[in-house]
C-alpha positions in Angstrom: -16.6 65.6 6.1 -15.8 67.2 2.8 -14.8 64.6 0.2 -11.7 65.7 -1.6 -9.4 64.2 -4.3 -6.9 63.4 -1.6 -9.6 61.5 0.3 -10.5 59.5 -2.8 -6.8 58.6 -3.4 -6.4 57.5 0.2 -9.6 55.4 0.1 -8.5 53.7 -3.1 -5.1 53.0 -1.7 -6.6 51.5 1.5 -9.0 49.4 -0.5 -6.1 48.1 -2.7 -4.1 47.2 0.4 -7.0 45.4 1.9 -7.5 43.3 -1.3 -3.8 42.6 -1.4 -3.7 41.4 2.2 -6.8 39.3 1.6 -5.3 37.7 -1.4 -2.1 37.0 0.5 -4.2 35.3 3.3 -5.9 33.1 0.7 -2.8 32.2 -1.3 -0.5 31.3 1.6 2.4 29.0 0.5 1.9 25.3 1.1 2.4 24.1 3.8 1.4 26.8 6.3 0.0 24.4 8.9 0.4 20.8 10.1 -0.2 18.0 7.6 -2.1 14.8 8.4 -1.4 11.5 6.8 -4.2 9.0 7.4 -3.3 5.4 7.7 -6.4 3.2 7.4 -4.9 0.4 9.6 -4.1 0.1 13.3 -0.9 1.5 14.8 2.0 -0.9 15.1 1.8 -2.7 11.7 4.2 -2.3 8.8 2.1 0.3 7.0 1.9 2.4 10.1 5.7 2.0 10.9 6.9 3.1 7.5 4.4 5.9 7.3 5.8 7.3 10.5 9.3 7.2 9.1 8.1 9.1 6.0 6.2 11.6 8.2 9.2 12.4 10.2 11.4 13.0 7.1 8.7 15.1 5.4 8.2 17.2 8.5 12.0 18.0 8.6 11.8 19.1 4.9 8.7 21.3 5.0 9.1 22.8 8.4 5.6 21.8 9.6 4.4 18.9 11.8 3.3 15.8 9.9 0.9 13.8 11.9 -0.2 10.2 11.5 -4.0 9.6 12.0 -4.9 5.8 12.3 -8.4 5.2 11.1 -8.8 1.4 10.8 -11.8 -0.6 9.7 -13.4 -2.3 6.7 -10.1 -3.4 5.2 -9.0 0.3 5.0 -12.1 1.6 3.4 -13.1 3.8 6.4 -9.9 5.7 6.3 -10.0 5.9 2.5 -13.5 7.6 2.6 -12.3 10.0 5.2 -9.6 11.3 2.9 -11.8 11.2 -0.2 -14.2 13.6 1.5 -11.5 15.9 2.9 -10.6 19.3 1.4 -8.2 18.9 -1.5 -5.8 21.4 0.0 -2.8 19.1 0.6 -3.3 18.9 4.4 -5.1 15.6 4.5 -3.4 12.7 2.7 -3.7 8.9 2.6 -0.9 6.4 2.9 -2.2 3.0 1.8 -1.1 -0.5 1.0 -2.3 -2.3 -2.2 -5.5 -3.6 -0.6 -6.7 -0.1 -1.6 -8.0 -1.2 -5.1 -8.9 -4.7 -3.9 -11.1 -4.1 -0.9 -14.0 -2.7 -2.8 -14.2 -5.9 -4.8 -14.1 -8.3 -1.9 -16.2 -6.6 0.7 -20.0 -6.0 0.7 -19.7 -2.3 0.5 -22.3 -0.1 2.3 -23.1 3.4 1.2 -21.1 4.8 4.1 -17.8 3.6 2.7 -18.5 3.5 -1.0 -15.8 5.3 -3.1 -14.1 5.1 -6.5 -10.4 4.4 -6.1 -9.7 5.8 -9.6 -11.9 8.9 -9.6 -12.0 10.0 -5.9 -8.3 10.5 -5.2 -5.2 12.2 -6.4 -2.2 9.9 -6.8 1.0 11.4 -5.5 3.8 8.8 -5.3 4.2 5.0 -5.2 6.6 4.6 -2.4 7.5 0.9 -2.5 6.8 -2.7 -3.7 6.4 -5.6 -1.3 7.2 -9.0 -2.7 4.8 -11.8 -1.8 6.8 -14.8 -0.6 5.8 -18.5 -0.4 7.3 -20.2 2.6 7.2 -23.6 4.3 8.6 -25.2 7.5 11.3 -27.9 7.0 9.1 -30.2 9.0 6.6 -30.4 6.1 9.2 -32.1 3.8 8.2 -29.7 1.0 11.5 -28.8 -0.8 10.2 -26.8 -3.7 7.1 -25.6 -5.7 7.1 -28.5 -8.2 7.0 -31.0 -5.3 4.1 -29.0 -3.7 2.1 -29.2 -6.9 3.0 -32.8 -7.5 1.9 -33.7 -3.9 -1.4 -31.8 -4.4 -2.1 -33.6 -7.7 -1.4 -36.9 -6.0 -4.2 -36.2 -3.6 -2.2 -35.1 -0.5 -4.3 -32.8 1.7 -2.5 -29.4 1.6 -3.2 -25.9 2.8 -1.9 -22.4 2.2 -2.2 -19.7 4.8 -2.7 -16.0 4.2 -3.3 -12.9 6.3 -6.9 -12.8 5.2 -9.5 -13.6 2.6 -9.3 -11.1 -0.3 -5.7 -10.2 0.5 -3.1 -10.0 -2.4 -1.7 -13.3 -0.9 -5.1 -15.0 -1.3 -5.2 -13.9 -4.9 -1.6 -15.2 -5.4 -2.6 -18.6 -3.9 -5.6 -19.0 -6.1 -3.5 -18.1 -9.2 -1.0 -20.8 -8.3 -3.9 -23.2 -7.9 -5.2 -22.3 -11.3 -1.8 -22.4 -13.1 -0.8 -25.6 -11.3 -4.1 -27.3 -11.9 -4.6 -28.1 -8.2 -6.9 -27.1 -5.4 -4.7 -26.5 -2.3 -7.1 -25.4 0.5 -7.0 -21.7 1.6 -6.6 -21.1 5.3 -7.3 -17.4 5.9 -6.0 -15.8 9.1 -6.6 -12.4 10.7 -3.3 -10.8 10.1 0.4 -11.7 9.5 1.5 -13.1 12.9 -0.9 -16.1 12.9 0.2 -17.1 9.4 3.9 -17.0 10.5 3.1 -19.0 13.7 1.2 -21.7 12.0 3.7 -22.0 9.1 6.5 -22.4 11.7 4.5 -25.1 13.4 3.7 -26.9 10.2 0.0 -26.4 10.8 -0.3 -25.1 7.2 1.6 -26.7 4.4 2.8 -23.3 3.0 2.3 -19.7 3.9 2.0 -16.6 1.7 3.7 -13.7 3.6 5.9 -10.7 3.1 9.7 -11.0 3.5 10.0 -8.6 6.4 7.6 -10.7 8.5 9.8 -13.8 8.2 13.3 -12.6 7.6 14.5 -13.8 11.0 12.9 -17.2 10.6 14.4 -17.7 7.2 17.8 -16.6 8.4 17.7 -19.3 11.2 16.4 -22.0 8.9 13.0 -22.2 10.7 11.2 -21.4 7.4 12.3 -22.1 3.9 11.5 -19.7 1.0 10.1 -21.5 -2.0 9.3 -18.7 -4.5 8.1 -15.1 -4.9 5.0 -14.0 -6.9 6.9 -11.3 -8.8 7.8 -10.9 -12.4 11.4 -10.6 -11.5 13.4 -11.8 -8.5 13.4 -9.4 -5.5 16.6 -7.7 -4.5 15.7 -8.5 -0.9 16.1 -12.3 -1.6 17.9 -12.6 -4.9 18.4 -16.4 -4.7 14.6 -17.1 -4.4 13.1 -18.0 -7.8 9.9 -16.4 -9.2 6.9 -18.6 -9.8 7.0 -17.3 -13.4 10.6 -18.8 -13.7 9.2 -22.1 -12.4 6.6 -22.2 -15.1 3.5 -20.6 -13.5 3.2 -17.7 -15.9 0.1 -16.0 -14.4 1.3 -15.8 -10.8 2.5 -12.2 -10.9 1.2 -10.4 -7.8 3.0 -8.0 -5.7 1.9 -5.7 -2.9 2.8 -2.0 -2.8 2.4 1.2 -0.8 1.6 4.7 -2.0 0.5 8.2 -1.0 -2.7 9.8 -2.3 -4.8 12.8 -1.6 -8.4 13.8 -2.3 -9.3 14.4 -5.9 -8.7 18.0 -7.2 -5.5 18.7 -5.4 -3.4 21.6 -6.9 -0.8 20.2 -9.3 1.9 22.4 -7.7 1.3 20.8 -4.3 1.2 17.3 -5.8 4.5 17.9 -7.5 6.1 19.3 -4.4 5.0 16.3 -2.3 6.2 14.0 -5.1 9.7 15.6 -5.1 10.0 15.4 -1.4 9.1 11.8 -1.3 11.4 10.8 -4.1 14.2 12.5 -2.2 13.1 10.7 1.0 13.1 7.4 -0.7 16.8 7.9 -1.7 17.9 8.4 1.9 20.1 5.5 3.2 18.5 5.3 6.6 15.0 5.2 5.0 16.1 2.5 2.6 17.5 0.5 5.5 14.2 0.8 7.3 12.3 -0.2 4.2 14.5 -3.2 3.7 14.0 -4.4 7.2 10.2 -4.3 6.6 10.6 -6.1 3.2 9.8 -3.1 1.1 11.7 -2.1 -2.1 11.7 1.7 -2.9 10.0 2.8 -6.1 9.2 6.5 -6.4 8.8 8.2 -9.7 6.1 10.4 -11.1 2.5 10.5 -9.8 1.5 8.7 -13.0 3.3 5.5 -11.8 0.9 5.2 -8.9 -2.1 6.3 -11.0 -1.5 3.5 -13.5 -0.9 0.9 -10.8 -4.3 1.7 -9.3 -6.1 1.5 -12.6 -4.4 -1.8 -13.6 -5.1 -3.4 -10.2 -8.7 -2.2 -10.1 -9.3 -3.8 -13.4 -7.2 -7.0 -13.0 -8.2 -7.8 -9.4 -11.8 -7.0 -9.9 -11.9 -9.7 -12.6 -9.9 -12.2 -10.6 -12.1 -11.7 -7.5 -15.2 -12.4 -9.6 -13.5 -15.4 -11.3 -12.4 -17.0 -8.0 -15.5 -16.0 -6.1 -13.4 -14.3 -3.4 -15.2 -12.7 -0.5 -13.7 -11.1 2.7 -14.9 -12.4 6.0 
Protein backbone atom coordinates (compact mmCIF):
# COMPACT_ATOMS: atom_id res chain seq x y z
CA UNK A 1 0.00 0.00 0.00
CA UNK A 2 1.31 3.43 -0.93
CA UNK A 3 2.11 5.48 2.21
CA UNK A 4 0.70 8.98 1.87
CA UNK A 5 0.54 12.08 4.06
CA UNK A 6 -3.08 11.21 4.78
CA UNK A 7 -2.05 7.72 5.96
CA UNK A 8 0.52 9.27 8.29
CA UNK A 9 -2.03 11.66 9.79
CA UNK A 10 -4.54 8.84 10.34
CA UNK A 11 -1.87 6.63 11.90
CA UNK A 12 -0.78 9.39 14.24
CA UNK A 13 -4.37 10.09 15.21
CA UNK A 14 -4.98 6.41 15.87
CA UNK A 15 -1.87 6.12 18.01
CA UNK A 16 -2.85 9.19 19.99
CA UNK A 17 -6.33 7.79 20.61
CA UNK A 18 -4.86 4.48 21.74
CA UNK A 19 -2.57 6.24 24.22
CA UNK A 20 -5.47 8.35 25.47
CA UNK A 21 -7.62 5.29 26.05
CA UNK A 22 -4.76 3.47 27.76
CA UNK A 23 -4.18 6.44 30.03
CA UNK A 24 -7.87 6.58 30.88
CA UNK A 25 -7.84 2.89 31.75
CA UNK A 26 -4.88 3.39 34.08
CA UNK A 27 -6.18 6.55 35.72
CA UNK A 28 -9.73 5.47 36.48
CA UNK A 29 -11.29 7.51 39.26
CA UNK A 30 -11.28 5.89 42.70
CA UNK A 31 -13.25 3.82 43.51
CA UNK A 32 -14.01 1.93 40.33
CA UNK A 33 -14.42 -1.50 42.00
CA UNK A 34 -15.34 -2.99 45.41
CA UNK A 35 -13.34 -1.97 48.50
CA UNK A 36 -12.30 -4.49 51.16
CA UNK A 37 -11.86 -3.53 54.80
CA UNK A 38 -9.88 -6.14 56.72
CA UNK A 39 -10.84 -6.67 60.35
CA UNK A 40 -8.14 -8.72 62.04
CA UNK A 41 -10.56 -10.17 64.60
CA UNK A 42 -13.46 -12.64 64.43
CA UNK A 43 -16.92 -11.66 63.27
CA UNK A 44 -19.37 -10.73 66.00
CA UNK A 45 -17.17 -8.57 68.23
CA UNK A 46 -17.39 -4.82 68.74
CA UNK A 47 -14.64 -4.08 66.22
CA UNK A 48 -16.39 -6.14 63.58
CA UNK A 49 -19.82 -4.67 64.40
CA UNK A 50 -18.83 -1.03 64.05
CA UNK A 51 -16.69 -1.78 60.98
CA UNK A 52 -19.79 -3.17 59.25
CA UNK A 53 -21.71 0.00 60.11
CA UNK A 54 -18.95 2.15 58.59
CA UNK A 55 -18.73 -0.13 55.53
CA UNK A 56 -22.44 0.22 54.84
CA UNK A 57 -22.29 4.00 55.06
CA UNK A 58 -19.14 4.25 52.94
CA UNK A 59 -20.67 2.03 50.25
CA UNK A 60 -23.68 4.34 50.02
CA UNK A 61 -21.40 7.33 49.59
CA UNK A 62 -18.94 5.97 47.01
CA UNK A 63 -21.34 3.83 44.98
CA UNK A 64 -19.29 0.63 45.29
CA UNK A 65 -19.62 -2.43 47.54
CA UNK A 66 -17.51 -2.21 50.71
CA UNK A 67 -16.78 -5.69 52.03
CA UNK A 68 -15.59 -6.80 55.47
CA UNK A 69 -12.90 -9.51 55.44
CA UNK A 70 -12.28 -11.06 58.89
CA UNK A 71 -8.69 -12.32 59.20
CA UNK A 72 -8.19 -13.13 62.92
CA UNK A 73 -5.11 -14.49 64.63
CA UNK A 74 -2.01 -13.45 66.58
CA UNK A 75 -3.76 -10.54 68.31
CA UNK A 76 -4.57 -8.97 64.96
CA UNK A 77 -1.12 -9.30 63.44
CA UNK A 78 -2.16 -11.74 60.70
CA UNK A 79 -4.69 -9.28 59.30
CA UNK A 80 -2.27 -6.40 59.76
CA UNK A 81 0.39 -8.10 57.63
CA UNK A 82 -2.15 -8.98 54.96
CA UNK A 83 -2.95 -5.30 54.51
CA UNK A 84 0.68 -4.17 54.78
CA UNK A 85 1.52 -6.40 51.80
CA UNK A 86 -1.52 -5.40 49.72
CA UNK A 87 -1.34 -2.98 46.77
CA UNK A 88 -1.53 0.64 47.97
CA UNK A 89 -4.42 1.44 45.62
CA UNK A 90 -7.10 2.19 48.21
CA UNK A 91 -9.01 -1.06 47.68
CA UNK A 92 -7.60 -2.98 50.67
CA UNK A 93 -7.84 -1.21 54.04
CA UNK A 94 -7.43 -2.16 57.70
CA UNK A 95 -9.85 -1.32 60.49
CA UNK A 96 -8.16 -1.94 63.82
CA UNK A 97 -8.45 -1.38 67.56
CA UNK A 98 -5.59 -0.03 69.66
CA UNK A 99 -3.99 -3.43 70.13
CA UNK A 100 -2.42 -2.54 66.75
CA UNK A 101 0.70 -0.83 68.21
CA UNK A 102 0.80 -3.03 71.33
CA UNK A 103 0.71 -6.58 69.94
CA UNK A 104 4.19 -6.49 68.41
CA UNK A 105 5.62 -5.72 71.86
CA UNK A 106 3.81 -8.45 73.81
CA UNK A 107 3.94 -11.32 71.31
CA UNK A 108 6.91 -13.39 70.26
CA UNK A 109 6.73 -12.28 66.67
CA UNK A 110 7.69 -14.69 63.90
CA UNK A 111 8.97 -13.58 60.52
CA UNK A 112 5.61 -14.32 58.93
CA UNK A 113 3.78 -11.62 60.87
CA UNK A 114 6.58 -9.11 61.50
CA UNK A 115 5.71 -5.55 60.49
CA UNK A 116 6.34 -1.95 61.49
CA UNK A 117 3.17 -0.18 62.62
CA UNK A 118 4.65 3.25 61.88
CA UNK A 119 6.40 2.63 58.55
CA UNK A 120 4.29 -0.06 56.84
CA UNK A 121 0.88 1.66 56.84
CA UNK A 122 -0.90 4.82 55.75
CA UNK A 123 -3.07 6.30 58.54
CA UNK A 124 -6.45 7.49 57.26
CA UNK A 125 -8.68 8.37 60.22
CA UNK A 126 -9.03 7.72 63.94
CA UNK A 127 -12.69 6.83 64.22
CA UNK A 128 -13.18 6.63 67.99
CA UNK A 129 -11.93 6.43 71.56
CA UNK A 130 -13.04 3.66 73.92
CA UNK A 131 -12.72 4.46 77.63
CA UNK A 132 -11.34 1.75 79.89
CA UNK A 133 -13.62 1.25 82.86
CA UNK A 134 -12.85 -0.28 86.26
CA UNK A 135 -15.90 -2.08 87.69
CA UNK A 136 -16.78 -4.29 90.64
CA UNK A 137 -19.73 -6.27 91.93
CA UNK A 138 -21.64 -4.90 94.95
CA UNK A 139 -21.00 -8.28 96.58
CA UNK A 140 -17.28 -7.49 96.92
CA UNK A 141 -17.96 -4.60 99.29
CA UNK A 142 -15.53 -2.38 97.36
CA UNK A 143 -17.02 1.11 97.25
CA UNK A 144 -14.28 3.09 95.52
CA UNK A 145 -10.68 3.03 94.31
CA UNK A 146 -9.10 4.42 97.52
CA UNK A 147 -10.72 1.54 99.43
CA UNK A 148 -9.45 -0.94 96.82
CA UNK A 149 -5.90 0.36 97.25
CA UNK A 150 -6.19 0.46 101.05
CA UNK A 151 -7.43 -3.14 101.11
CA UNK A 152 -4.53 -4.22 98.91
CA UNK A 153 -2.01 -2.45 101.16
CA UNK A 154 -3.59 -4.14 104.18
CA UNK A 155 -2.74 -7.54 102.65
CA UNK A 156 -6.17 -8.51 101.35
CA UNK A 157 -5.94 -10.93 98.41
CA UNK A 158 -7.35 -9.05 95.42
CA UNK A 159 -7.50 -9.70 91.69
CA UNK A 160 -8.22 -7.65 88.59
CA UNK A 161 -9.65 -9.27 85.48
CA UNK A 162 -8.89 -8.22 81.89
CA UNK A 163 -9.73 -9.55 78.42
CA UNK A 164 -6.17 -10.80 78.01
CA UNK A 165 -2.48 -10.47 78.79
CA UNK A 166 -0.99 -7.55 76.90
CA UNK A 167 -4.33 -5.80 76.38
CA UNK A 168 -4.71 -2.07 77.08
CA UNK A 169 -6.69 -3.12 80.18
CA UNK A 170 -3.73 -5.15 81.42
CA UNK A 171 -1.45 -2.14 81.03
CA UNK A 172 -3.97 0.07 82.88
CA UNK A 173 -4.11 -2.46 85.72
CA UNK A 174 -0.34 -2.52 86.07
CA UNK A 175 -0.14 1.27 85.99
CA UNK A 176 -2.67 1.41 88.85
CA UNK A 177 -0.59 -1.14 90.77
CA UNK A 178 2.51 1.00 90.26
CA UNK A 179 0.87 4.33 91.17
CA UNK A 180 -0.97 2.82 94.11
CA UNK A 181 2.09 1.00 95.43
CA UNK A 182 0.23 -2.32 95.46
CA UNK A 183 0.37 -5.71 93.74
CA UNK A 184 -3.22 -6.66 92.87
CA UNK A 185 -3.00 -9.96 90.99
CA UNK A 186 -3.78 -9.97 87.27
CA UNK A 187 -6.39 -12.49 86.11
CA UNK A 188 -6.22 -12.65 82.29
CA UNK A 189 -9.19 -14.05 80.37
CA UNK A 190 -9.71 -14.84 76.72
CA UNK A 191 -12.06 -12.08 75.68
CA UNK A 192 -14.58 -9.70 77.19
CA UNK A 193 -17.47 -11.99 78.13
CA UNK A 194 -15.56 -14.08 80.73
CA UNK A 195 -14.38 -10.91 82.49
CA UNK A 196 -17.94 -9.63 82.74
CA UNK A 197 -19.22 -12.98 83.99
CA UNK A 198 -16.59 -13.32 86.71
CA UNK A 199 -16.91 -9.69 87.76
CA UNK A 200 -20.67 -10.21 88.13
CA UNK A 201 -20.06 -13.29 90.25
CA UNK A 202 -17.43 -11.60 92.39
CA UNK A 203 -14.83 -14.14 91.26
CA UNK A 204 -12.48 -11.24 90.56
CA UNK A 205 -12.32 -8.23 92.86
CA UNK A 206 -12.49 -5.74 89.99
CA UNK A 207 -12.64 -5.96 86.23
CA UNK A 208 -11.16 -3.75 83.53
CA UNK A 209 -13.63 -3.55 80.67
CA UNK A 210 -15.15 -1.20 78.06
CA UNK A 211 -18.42 0.64 78.83
CA UNK A 212 -20.43 -0.97 76.05
CA UNK A 213 -19.79 -4.43 77.46
CA UNK A 214 -21.27 -3.62 80.87
CA UNK A 215 -23.77 -0.80 80.26
CA UNK A 216 -26.74 -3.05 81.00
CA UNK A 217 -25.23 -4.47 84.18
CA UNK A 218 -24.35 -0.99 85.44
CA UNK A 219 -27.84 0.29 84.67
CA UNK A 220 -29.37 -2.51 86.77
CA UNK A 221 -26.88 -2.13 89.61
CA UNK A 222 -25.28 -5.53 89.09
CA UNK A 223 -21.90 -3.86 88.54
CA UNK A 224 -20.56 -0.63 90.03
CA UNK A 225 -18.26 1.68 87.99
CA UNK A 226 -15.31 2.83 90.08
CA UNK A 227 -13.23 4.91 87.65
CA UNK A 228 -12.08 5.36 84.05
CA UNK A 229 -8.46 5.34 82.90
CA UNK A 230 -8.88 8.52 80.87
CA UNK A 231 -7.34 11.96 81.18
CA UNK A 232 -10.85 13.43 81.19
CA UNK A 233 -14.22 11.99 82.15
CA UNK A 234 -16.02 10.19 79.39
CA UNK A 235 -19.23 11.66 77.98
CA UNK A 236 -20.62 8.14 78.02
CA UNK A 237 -20.47 8.04 81.86
CA UNK A 238 -19.90 11.62 83.04
CA UNK A 239 -20.41 10.87 86.74
CA UNK A 240 -17.58 8.33 86.88
CA UNK A 241 -14.26 9.88 88.03
CA UNK A 242 -10.95 9.44 86.28
CA UNK A 243 -8.08 7.74 88.08
CA UNK A 244 -6.06 10.90 87.51
CA UNK A 245 -8.72 12.83 89.50
CA UNK A 246 -8.33 10.29 92.27
CA UNK A 247 -4.60 10.89 92.47
CA UNK A 248 -3.18 8.16 90.23
CA UNK A 249 -1.49 10.49 87.77
CA UNK A 250 0.02 7.92 85.40
CA UNK A 251 -3.10 5.84 84.79
CA UNK A 252 -4.02 7.38 81.46
CA UNK A 253 -4.83 4.60 79.01
CA UNK A 254 -7.63 4.56 76.49
CA UNK A 255 -8.45 2.22 73.67
CA UNK A 256 -9.21 3.49 70.18
CA UNK A 257 -10.16 2.38 66.69
CA UNK A 258 -8.88 3.57 63.34
CA UNK A 259 -8.67 3.03 59.59
CA UNK A 260 -5.37 2.51 57.76
CA UNK A 261 -4.10 1.34 54.39
CA UNK A 262 -0.80 0.02 53.08
CA UNK A 263 2.09 2.47 52.92
CA UNK A 264 2.33 4.57 49.77
CA UNK A 265 -1.36 5.28 49.20
CA UNK A 266 -2.16 8.24 46.94
CA UNK A 267 -2.80 11.36 49.06
CA UNK A 268 -5.95 12.13 47.05
CA UNK A 269 -7.47 8.75 47.97
CA UNK A 270 -6.46 9.14 51.62
CA UNK A 271 -8.08 12.58 51.79
CA UNK A 272 -11.24 11.33 50.08
CA UNK A 273 -11.59 8.45 52.55
CA UNK A 274 -10.85 10.79 55.45
CA UNK A 275 -13.60 13.20 54.35
CA UNK A 276 -16.12 10.39 53.93
CA UNK A 277 -15.36 8.98 57.38
CA UNK A 278 -15.53 12.36 59.07
CA UNK A 279 -18.98 12.82 57.54
CA UNK A 280 -20.01 9.30 58.56
CA UNK A 281 -18.89 9.93 62.15
CA UNK A 282 -21.25 12.92 62.33
CA UNK A 283 -24.32 10.87 61.34
CA UNK A 284 -26.78 10.58 64.27
CA UNK A 285 -27.51 6.90 63.68
CA UNK A 286 -23.80 6.09 63.53
CA UNK A 287 -23.17 8.03 66.74
CA UNK A 288 -26.01 6.14 68.42
CA UNK A 289 -24.50 2.81 67.34
CA UNK A 290 -21.08 3.88 68.60
CA UNK A 291 -22.50 5.01 71.95
CA UNK A 292 -24.20 1.63 72.38
CA UNK A 293 -20.80 -0.01 71.89
CA UNK A 294 -19.09 2.42 74.27
CA UNK A 295 -17.20 4.33 71.55
CA UNK A 296 -16.77 8.11 71.42
CA UNK A 297 -16.42 9.55 67.86
CA UNK A 298 -13.11 11.28 67.08
CA UNK A 299 -12.38 11.90 63.39
CA UNK A 300 -10.05 14.66 62.28
CA UNK A 301 -7.09 14.59 59.90
CA UNK A 302 -4.98 11.50 59.14
CA UNK A 303 -2.24 13.04 61.27
CA UNK A 304 -4.37 12.48 64.40
CA UNK A 305 -4.20 8.71 63.92
CA UNK A 306 -0.58 8.84 62.78
CA UNK A 307 0.50 10.61 65.99
CA UNK A 308 -1.57 8.23 68.14
CA UNK A 309 0.23 5.23 66.65
CA UNK A 310 3.68 6.79 67.10
CA UNK A 311 2.93 7.76 70.71
CA UNK A 312 1.45 4.37 71.61
CA UNK A 313 4.26 2.44 69.95
CA UNK A 314 6.84 4.31 72.02
CA UNK A 315 4.93 4.49 75.30
CA UNK A 316 3.52 0.98 75.39
CA UNK A 317 6.74 -0.55 74.17
CA UNK A 318 8.46 0.95 77.20
CA UNK A 319 5.69 -0.09 79.62
CA UNK A 320 5.56 -3.65 78.30
CA UNK A 321 9.30 -3.99 78.93
CA UNK A 322 9.03 -2.34 82.35
CA UNK A 323 6.21 -4.63 83.53
CA UNK A 324 7.52 -7.73 81.77
CA UNK A 325 4.19 -8.24 79.98
CA UNK A 326 3.84 -11.17 77.60
CA UNK A 327 0.75 -12.41 75.81
CA UNK A 328 -0.30 -16.02 76.34
